[in-house]
C-alpha positions in Angstrom: 0.0 0.0 0.0 1.1 3.5 -0.8 -0.9 6.5 0.4 -0.7 10.2 0.2 -2.1 11.8 3.4 -2.0 15.3 5.0 -0.6 15.3 8.5 -2.2 17.3 11.4 0.5 17.7 14.0 -0.7 18.3 17.7 2.5 19.6 19.1 1.1 20.1 22.6 0.4 16.4 22.8 3.4 15.3 20.8 1.3 13.4 18.3 0.4 13.6 14.6 -3.1 12.8 13.2 -3.7 11.4 9.8 -7.1 11.4 8.2 -7.4 8.7 5.6 -10.5 8.3 3.4 -13.1 5.8 4.7 -12.2 3.2 2.1 -8.6 3.1 3.3 -9.3 2.1 6.9 -9.2 -1.6 5.9 -5.4 -1.2 5.2 -4.7 -0.1 8.8 -4.4 -3.2 11.0 -2.0 -2.1 13.7 1.2 -2.8 11.8 3.9 -0.2 11.6 4.0 2.1 8.7 6.9 3.8 6.9 6.4 7.5 6.6 8.4 9.4 3.9 8.4 12.8 2.3 6.0 13.6 -0.5 7.8 12.9 -3.9 7.8 15.8 -6.4 5.8 13.9 -8.9 2.9 13.5 -6.5 2.5 17.1 -5.3 -0.6 17.7 -7.4 -2.2 14.3 -6.5 -5.2 14.2 -4.1 -5.1 12.5 -0.7 -5.7 8.8 -0.6 -4.2 5.6 -2.1 -1.5 6.1 -4.7 -2.3 3.8 -7.6 0.4 1.6 -9.0 1.8 3.5 -11.9 3.8 2.4 -14.9 7.5 2.1 -14.7 9.1 5.6 -15.4 11.5 4.0 -17.8 8.7 2.6 -19.8 7.7 6.2 -20.6 11.2 7.3 -21.6 11.0 8.0 -25.4 14.8 7.2 -25.7 14.1 3.6 -24.7 11.0 3.0 -26.8 12.8 1.4 -29.8 14.9 -0.8 -27.5 12.1 -2.0 -25.3 9.9 -2.8 -28.3 12.5 -4.7 -30.3 11.8 -8.3 -31.2 14.7 -9.7 -29.2 13.9 -7.8 -26.0 10.3 -8.9 -26.2 11.4 -12.5 -26.7 13.7 -12.3 -23.6 10.9 -10.8 -21.6 8.5 -13.7 -22.3 7.5 -13.3 -25.9 4.3 -12.1 -27.7 2.1 -14.6 -26.0 3.2 -13.4 -22.6 2.6 -9.8 -23.7 -1.0 -10.7 -24.8 -1.7 -12.4 -21.5 -0.3 -9.4 -19.6 -2.5 -7.0 -21.6 -5.5 -9.3 -21.0 -5.0 -9.1 -17.2 -4.2 -5.4 -17.0 -6.2 -3.6 -19.6 -9.8 -3.0 -20.6 -10.8 -1.6 -24.0 -8.2 1.0 -24.8 -10.1 2.6 -27.7 -11.1 6.2 -27.0 -11.6 7.3 -30.7 -14.9 5.5 -31.4 -18.0 7.6 -31.2 -20.3 6.9 -28.3 -19.5 5.1 -25.0 -20.6 1.6 -25.8 -18.1 -1.2 -25.1 -18.7 -4.8 -25.7 -18.0 -7.0 -22.6 -15.8 -9.4 -24.6 -12.2 -8.3 -25.2 -9.5 -9.3 -27.7 -5.8 -8.6 -27.8 -4.7 -7.2 -31.1 -1.2 -6.8 -32.5 -0.7 -3.2 -33.8 2.5 -1.5 -34.9 5.2 -2.4 -32.4 2.9 -3.7 -29.6 -0.4 -5.2 -28.5 -3.6 -3.4 -27.6 -6.8 -4.5 -25.9 -10.0 -3.9 -27.7 -13.6 -4.9 -27.2 -15.4 -6.7 -30.0 -17.1 -3.5 -31.2 -13.9 -1.5 -31.5 -12.0 -4.4 -32.9 -14.4 -4.6 -35.8 -14.4 -0.8 -36.2 -10.6 -0.4 -36.4 -9.5 -3.6 -38.0 -7.1 -2.9 -40.8 -7.4 0.8 -40.1 -4.8 3.3 -39.0 -5.1 4.9 -35.6 -2.2 6.9 -34.0 -3.8 6.6 -30.6 -4.1 2.9 -30.7 -0.6 2.5 -32.0 0.7 4.7 -29.1 -1.3 2.6 -26.6 0.1 -0.6 -28.1 3.7 0.8 -27.8 3.0 1.9 -24.2 1.7 -1.6 -23.4 4.8 -3.4 -24.7 7.3 -1.0 -23.0 5.5 -1.3 -19.6 5.3 -5.1 -20.0 9.0 -5.4 -20.7 10.0 -3.1 -17.8 7.8 -5.1 -15.4 9.2 -8.3 -16.7 12.7 -7.0 -16.1 11.7 -6.0 -12.6 10.2 -9.4 -11.8 13.1 -11.4 -13.2 15.5 -9.3 -11.3 13.7 -10.4 -8.2 12.8 -6.8 -7.2 9.6 -6.3 -5.1 6.3 -5.2 -6.5 6.0 -1.4 -6.8 9.8 -1.0 -7.2 10.7 1.6 -9.7 13.2 0.2 -12.1 16.3 2.4 -12.4 18.5 2.9 -15.4 21.5 1.0 -13.9 19.2 -1.9 -13.2 18.0 -1.9 -16.8 21.5 -1.6 -18.2 22.6 -4.5 -16.0 19.8 -6.7 -17.3 20.7 -5.7 -20.9 24.4 -6.5 -20.2 23.5 -9.9 -18.7 21.4 -10.8 -21.8 24.0 -9.6 -24.3 22.0 -6.6 -25.4 24.2 -3.8 -24.1 25.3 -2.8 -27.6 21.7 -2.3 -28.7 21.0 0.3 -26.0 20.5 3.9 -27.4 23.6 6.1 -27.5 22.1 8.6 -25.0 21.4 5.8 -22.5 24.9 4.4 -22.9 26.4 7.9 -22.3 24.2 8.4 -19.2 25.2 4.9 -17.9 28.9 5.6 -18.4 28.7 9.2 -17.1 30.0 10.8 -20.2 28.6 13.7 -22.2 26.4 12.7 -25.2 27.1 14.5 -28.5 24.4 14.5 -31.1 25.4 13.2 -34.5 26.9 15.9 -36.7 27.7 18.2 -33.7 30.6 20.5 -34.4 33.5 20.5 -32.0 36.5 22.7 -31.3 39.8 21.3 -32.3 40.9 21.8 -28.7 38.1 19.6 -27.4 39.0 16.6 -29.6 40.7 13.6 -27.9 42.1 11.1 -30.3 42.4 8.5 -27.5 38.8 8.8 -26.4 36.6 5.9 -27.4 33.1 6.2 -28.6 30.6 5.4 -25.8 29.2 2.3 -27.6 32.7 1.1 -28.4 33.8 1.6 -24.8 30.8 -0.3 -23.4 31.2 -3.2 -25.8 34.9 -3.5 -25.1 34.3 -3.5 -21.4 31.9 -6.5 -21.4 33.1 -8.4 -24.4 34.5 -11.9 -23.5 37.9 -13.0 -24.6 36.4 -15.9 -26.4 32.8 -17.0 -27.2 32.1 -20.5 -28.4 29.3 -21.5 -30.7 28.3 -25.1 -31.5 26.9 -26.0 -34.9 25.9 -29.6 -34.9 25.0 -29.6 -38.7 28.0 -28.2 -40.5 28.6 -29.1 -44.1 31.6 -31.2 -43.2 29.4 -33.3 -40.9 27.7 -34.9 -44.0 30.9 -35.5 -45.9 32.6 -38.9 -46.2 36.1 -37.4 -46.0 35.7 -33.8 -44.8 38.5 -31.4 -45.3 40.1 -30.4 -42.1 39.7 -26.7 -41.0 42.1 -25.3 -38.5 40.6 -23.3 -35.7 42.3 -20.0 -35.2 41.9 -17.5 -32.3 44.6 -14.9 -31.8 43.0 -13.5 -28.7 43.3 -16.8 -26.9 46.9 -17.4 -28.0 47.8 -13.9 -26.8 46.2 -14.7 -23.4 48.2 -18.0 -23.2 51.4 -16.0 -24.1 50.9 -13.9 -21.0 50.6 -16.9 -18.6 53.6 -18.3 -16.7 55.7 -21.0 -18.4 54.1 -24.4 -17.6 57.6 -25.9 -17.3 59.7 -23.5 -15.2 57.2 -20.9 -14.0 59.0 -18.0 -15.5 57.3 -15.5 -17.9 56.4 -17.3 -21.1 57.5 -16.1 -24.5 55.4 -18.1 -27.0 52.2 -20.1 -27.1 53.4 -23.6 -28.1 51.1 -25.7 -30.3 51.4 -29.3 -29.1 53.3 -31.6 -31.5 53.9 -35.3 -32.1 50.4 -36.4 -31.2 48.5 -36.4 -34.5 46.6 -33.1 -33.9 48.6 -31.2 -36.5 49.0 -31.9 -40.2 51.1 -31.4 -43.3 52.5 -27.9 -43.1 50.0 -26.9 -40.4 49.8 -26.6 -36.7 47.3 -27.9 -34.2 44.2 -25.8 -33.4 44.8 -22.6 -31.5 43.0 -24.1 -28.5 45.7 -26.8 -28.3 48.5 -24.5 -27.0 50.5 -24.2 -23.8 52.6 -21.3 -22.5 56.4 -21.8 -22.7 59.4 -19.5 -22.2 62.0 -19.4 -25.0 64.4 -21.7 -23.2 61.8 -24.4 -22.5 60.4 -24.1 -26.0 63.7 -24.7 -27.6 64.4 -27.7 -25.2 61.0 -29.2 -26.1 61.7 -29.1 -29.8 65.3 -30.3 -29.3 64.3 -33.5 -27.5 60.6 -33.9 -26.9 60.8 -37.3 -25.2 63.3 -36.2 -22.5 61.5 -32.9 -22.0 58.2 -34.7 -21.4 59.8 -37.1 -18.9 61.0 -34.1 -16.9 57.9 -31.7 -17.1 55.0 -34.0 -18.1 53.3 -34.8 -21.3 52.1 -32.0 -23.6 48.5 -33.4 -23.4 48.5 -33.1 -19.6 49.9 -29.6 -19.7 47.3 -28.7 -22.4 44.5 -29.9 -20.1 45.9 -27.9 -17.2 46.0 -24.8 -19.4 42.5 -25.3 -20.6 41.3 -25.9 -17.1 42.9 -22.6 -16.0 41.3 -20.7 -18.9 37.8 -22.1 -18.1 38.2 -21.5 -14.4 39.2 -17.8 -15.0 36.3 -17.2 -17.4 38.6 -16.7 -20.4 36.7 -19.3 -22.4 33.0 -18.5 -22.1 29.8 -19.3 -24.1 26.7 -17.4 -24.9 28.1 -13.9 -24.3 28.7 -12.8 -27.9 27.0 -13.4 -31.2 
């Protein structure tokens, strides 16, 4: 319950009286109440219960395109979930039709970028017809549905006002940060947003400053993202041609790790050899590498058998390196498309 009440202080007695409307008395059962200052957006509201309002972010025009995109709607539950939400929370939303008659049966109709609730009468009247007000109502429904879905899936309580950082965190966790509007990214990063085509003084230019979207993507981009395709063309070939997997980012990470033989700083990512994973004039896949310093690397190629007796097999060291990469989150899945 949220209520807006005018206090009547009785200073001589040290008490404050509150006079709620008669229909609010059922909400007072002896439990303690939290009293807070009147928010600025409710100064013109009358005394009484404060109705549950739409999320403020759902009314932000900067977020309309993002919140109504197909991918965001899909992650929020999909079009069927949106239709069910509109069915539970909306009556007939048509205000253009002449007269006040509304049929008691309602339908949920896809319009423009959202879904709107209409009675049978107004559904027949506006079917296949343009209506700016109905399109606006449909867009408002989908933005409110998405913001409420984000709030619920973030395990935030009912009535909680979703904040911009919370929305950005949800978008980041779902891999949608790069699709956020430029103004929202700038606000989240705390940088000044420059409109496209804005002229700048030469003294204000910074050649080392990244664009907000580039900075955001680089901060959250994983070192490696894996995708599994169970139906590649080679899967249906009798003798498929071998394709070598290459990933310079992973090999650069391996190069920065301690040498797996002596523990000193490594110099090269060594592709394991002598085990059939390579080929004619080619190396093993870039995932099959271990960090070695220059001295240990030369020793391995000079006498592989003696080197493995002293430091362990290349296969075991490879598994140790892969285990370290997985445990540190270097190799991740589902974070980039």
